[in-house]
C-alpha positions in Angstrom: 68.8 101.2 141.0 69.2 98.5 143.7 70.5 100.8 146.4 68.9 103.9 147.9 69.7 107.3 146.4 71.0 108.6 149.7 73.4 105.7 150.0 74.9 106.3 146.6 75.2 110.0 147.2 76.9 109.3 150.5 79.5 107.2 148.7 80.0 110.2 146.3 78.7 108.2 143.3 76.9 109.9 140.4 73.2 110.2 141.2 70.2 111.2 139.1 69.2 114.0 141.5 70.3 115.3 144.9 68.7 113.3 147.7 66.7 115.3 150.3 65.6 114.5 153.8 65.1 116.7 156.9 66.3 116.2 160.5 63.3 115.9 162.8 61.0 115.4 159.8 59.2 112.7 161.7 56.8 114.6 164.0 56.8 118.1 165.3 55.4 120.0 162.3 53.0 117.3 161.1 49.3 117.5 162.3 49.0 113.7 161.9 51.9 113.2 164.3 50.4 115.7 166.8 47.2 113.7 166.7 49.0 110.6 167.7 50.8 112.4 170.5 47.5 113.4 172.0 47.2 109.8 173.2 50.9 108.5 173.3 54.1 109.8 174.9 57.2 109.9 172.9 58.8 106.8 174.5 55.4 105.1 174.3 55.4 105.6 170.5 58.9 104.2 170.3 57.9 101.1 172.2 55.1 100.3 169.8 56.8 99.1 166.6 53.8 99.6 164.3 53.2 103.1 165.7 56.9 104.0 165.5 57.1 102.9 161.9 53.9 104.9 161.1 55.3 108.1 162.5 58.6 107.5 160.7 56.8 107.0 157.4 54.4 110.0 157.7 56.8 112.6 156.4 58.0 110.3 153.6 54.4 110.0 152.3 53.6 113.7 152.8 56.9 115.3 151.5 58.3 112.8 149.1 61.7 112.8 150.8 64.4 110.3 149.9 64.9 108.9 153.4 62.9 107.9 156.4 64.8 108.8 159.6 63.7 106.5 162.4 61.5 108.1 165.0 63.3 107.9 168.4 65.0 110.1 170.9 68.8 110.2 171.4 68.2 109.3 175.1 66.4 106.1 174.2 69.4 103.7 174.4 70.5 105.0 177.8 67.3 103.8 179.3 68.6 100.3 178.8 71.9 101.3 180.5 70.0 102.0 183.8 69.4 105.8 183.4 66.0 107.2 184.4 65.1 109.9 181.8 62.0 112.0 181.6 61.2 114.0 178.4 59.7 117.2 179.8 57.7 119.4 177.4 59.5 122.6 176.5 62.5 121.6 178.5 64.0 118.4 177.0 65.6 115.3 178.6 65.7 115.5 182.4 67.8 112.9 184.2 66.6 112.0 187.7 70.1 111.1 189.0 72.9 112.8 187.0 76.3 111.1 186.6 78.8 112.6 189.1 81.2 109.9 190.2 83.1 106.8 189.0 80.6 104.7 191.0 77.8 106.2 189.0 79.6 105.2 185.7 80.3 101.7 187.1 76.6 101.1 187.6 75.8 101.7 183.9 75.1 98.6 181.8 76.0 98.0 178.2 73.0 96.1 176.9 72.4 94.3 173.6 69.7 96.1 171.6 67.7 92.9 171.1 67.3 93.0 174.9 66.9 96.7 175.6 65.2 98.1 172.5 63.7 95.2 170.5 60.8 97.4 169.6 63.0 99.9 167.7 64.7 97.0 165.8 61.2 95.8 164.7 60.2 99.3 163.8 63.3 99.5 161.5 62.3 96.3 159.8 58.7 97.5 159.3 59.9 100.8 157.9 62.4 99.2 155.5 59.7 96.9 154.2 57.4 99.8 153.6 59.8 101.9 151.5 60.7 101.8 147.9 64.2 100.4 147.1 65.4 103.9 146.2 64.4 105.3 149.6 66.7 104.9 152.6 66.2 104.1 156.2 68.4 106.4 158.3 69.2 105.1 161.8 70.9 107.3 164.3 72.2 107.7 167.8 73.2 110.7 169.8 76.8 111.8 169.8 78.8 110.9 172.9 79.4 114.5 174.0 75.8 115.5 173.6 74.4 112.5 175.5 77.0 112.8 178.2 76.0 116.4 178.5 72.5 115.5 179.4 73.6 112.8 181.8 76.0 115.0 183.7 74.1 118.3 183.6 70.8 116.5 184.3 69.0 118.6 181.8 69.7 120.8 178.7 72.5 123.3 179.1 74.1 126.1 177.1 77.3 126.4 179.0 78.0 122.8 179.9 79.9 123.9 183.0 79.4 120.6 184.9 80.6 118.7 181.8 83.7 120.8 181.4 84.4 120.7 185.1 84.4 116.9 185.0 86.6 116.9 181.9 89.2 119.1 183.5 89.1 118.0 187.1 88.1 114.3 186.8 89.1 113.2 183.3 89.2 109.6 184.4 85.4 109.7 185.2 84.7 111.5 181.9 86.7 108.9 179.8 85.0 106.0 181.7 81.6 107.4 180.9 82.5 107.9 177.2 83.8 104.4 177.0 80.5 103.1 178.3 78.4 105.3 175.9 80.6 104.4 172.9 80.2 100.7 173.7 76.5 100.9 174.1 76.0 103.1 171.0 78.1 100.7 168.8 75.8 97.8 169.8 72.7 100.0 169.3 73.7 101.0 165.8 74.8 97.6 164.7 71.4 96.3 165.8 69.7 98.9 163.6 71.9 98.0 160.6 71.1 94.3 161.1 67.4 95.2 161.1 67.6 97.1 157.8 69.0 100.6 158.3 70.8 101.8 155.1 72.7 104.7 156.7 73.6 105.9 160.1 73.8 109.5 161.5 75.7 110.5 164.6 73.8 113.5 166.1 76.4 115.3 168.2 74.2 118.3 168.3 75.9 120.4 171.0 79.6 119.5 170.4 80.1 123.0 169.1 80.5 124.1 172.7 84.0 122.7 172.7 87.3 124.0 171.4 89.2 122.0 168.8 91.7 120.9 171.3 89.1 119.7 173.8 87.2 118.0 171.0 90.3 116.0 170.0 91.1 115.0 173.6 87.7 114.3 175.1 85.4 113.4 172.2 87.0 112.4 168.9 88.2 108.9 169.9 84.8 107.9 171.0 82.9 109.3 167.9 85.5 107.6 165.7 84.9 104.3 167.4 81.1 104.6 166.9 81.3 105.7 163.2 83.8 103.0 162.3 81.6 100.3 163.8 79.0 99.9 161.0 79.4 98.8 157.4 76.9 101.3 155.9 77.5 105.0 155.0 77.7 107.3 158.0 76.8 111.0 158.5 78.6 112.9 161.2 76.6 115.9 162.4 76.9 118.7 164.9 75.9 122.4 165.2 78.1 125.3 165.9 81.0 123.2 164.4 82.6 125.6 162.0 85.9 125.4 163.9 85.6 121.6 164.3 84.9 120.4 160.8 88.4 119.2 160.1 88.5 117.4 163.4 85.1 115.8 162.8 86.3 114.7 159.4 89.3 113.1 161.0 87.1 111.3 163.5 85.0 109.8 160.7 81.9 109.9 158.6 81.4 109.4 154.9 79.4 112.6 155.0 79.9 115.6 157.4 76.8 117.6 158.3 77.0 121.4 158.0 74.8 123.8 160.0 73.7 127.1 158.5 76.4 129.2 160.2 78.9 128.4 157.5 78.4 128.7 153.7 78.2 125.2 152.2 81.1 125.8 149.8 83.4 127.0 152.6 82.3 124.1 154.8 83.0 121.6 152.0 86.5 123.1 151.6 87.1 122.5 155.3 85.8 119.0 155.1 87.8 118.1 152.0 86.7 116.8 148.6 87.0 113.1 149.6 83.9 113.4 151.8 80.4 114.3 151.2 78.5 117.0 153.0 74.9 117.4 154.2 73.0 120.6 154.6 72.6 123.3 155.2 69.4 125.5 155.0 68.6 127.5 158.2 65.4 125.8 159.7 64.1 129.2 160.7 64.0 130.3 157.0 61.1 127.9 156.6 59.0 130.2 158.8 59.4 133.0 156.3 58.1 133.7 152.8 58.5 131.0 150.1 60.5 133.4 147.8 63.2 133.7 150.4 63.2 129.9 151.1 63.6 129.2 147.4 66.3 131.8 146.9 68.5 130.4 149.7 67.9 126.8 148.7 69.0 127.7 145.2 72.2 129.3 146.7 72.9 126.1 148.7 72.6 124.1 145.5 74.8 126.5 143.6 77.5 126.2 146.3 77.3 122.4 146.0 77.9 122.9 142.3 76.6 119.5 141.3 79.6 117.8 143.0 79.0 114.2 144.0 78.4 113.7 147.7 75.8 116.4 148.5 72.7 115.5 150.5 70.3 118.3 150.9 69.0 118.9 154.4 68.5 121.7 157.0 71.3 122.9 159.2 69.4 121.4 162.2 65.9 120.0 162.8 62.6 121.0 161.5 61.0 123.6 163.8 57.5 122.8 165.2 55.9 125.8 163.6 57.0 124.9 160.1 54.2 124.6 157.5 54.4 121.0 156.1 53.5 122.3 152.6 56.7 124.4 152.6 58.8 121.2 153.2 57.0 119.5 150.3 57.7 122.5 148.0 61.3 122.5 149.0 61.7 118.8 148.2 60.2 119.4 144.7 62.5 122.4 144.1 65.7 120.4 144.9 64.6 117.4 143.0 63.5 119.3 139.9 66.5 121.6 139.8 69.2 118.9 140.3 67.5 116.4 138.0 67.5 119.1 135.3 71.2 119.7 135.8 72.0 116.0 135.5 69.9 115.8 132.3 71.7 118.9 130.9 
């Protein structure tokens, strides 16, 4: 086939087996990645194209997954906007000067990726050149709500009280920030596609903190703009989004990511049969016995029912304590079971 398996599945075409990849597969659980991180910070890895491509390719070689997701952080593109971000171990992104006013938003730049992140574009090219034609390069960016959450709160949050306070009290500041982020992310993703990305995922990891009405008013228009901006298949992902799936579908995405909190069959019913779905094994299951992992993976596949458009993944990212060998066994299980079903 001339196109990657994941691309064809995202278009809901008939495929020879269900494609598999894992969010956060590049790094975290891999000893070869941890060895690199002994000498290089995360942003340092991103700024070295050969090293970034190597980290991106490590899980493809080890696990036999059907896609390489580019190694980066969702905060990387905001560095070029003039935001000072530090990635603090066991905390997450910490912003030195959080966004509070319209003047803060006005200072943000909307750079071209060739200027702000040329190293990532080169890493995409190197990764694409290293893969087989049936394997995909997945580029991504953070969802506008999730990134705005870090910029306003200044660090990870569970309640997003500063964010919601800005939405309700100063909606003009919120919308101005979202306009800037959407414009920057559109340029960032288009640059990745020009460099060889075969598919794009929007990681709006924490958007489940919103009600459906707030999502429609404060987030959906900006996610829709980003997802509509590229000519490759798109995956729209969030966690805690069982009440938002229809709204996310309306905002866009050829494939809607499902977390583990909703059964795949029910989630697909919410999304609708004209879209694919991705998911949705609980990442924590991989810390348990293989028999349980295999049984739940079989149930995910049974709920997918061989319908076109399913991409097998976790319901969120690979946890650091995951045994890499379990990921490899899981890829084999999905490939063997779904290939056998196609052959039958």
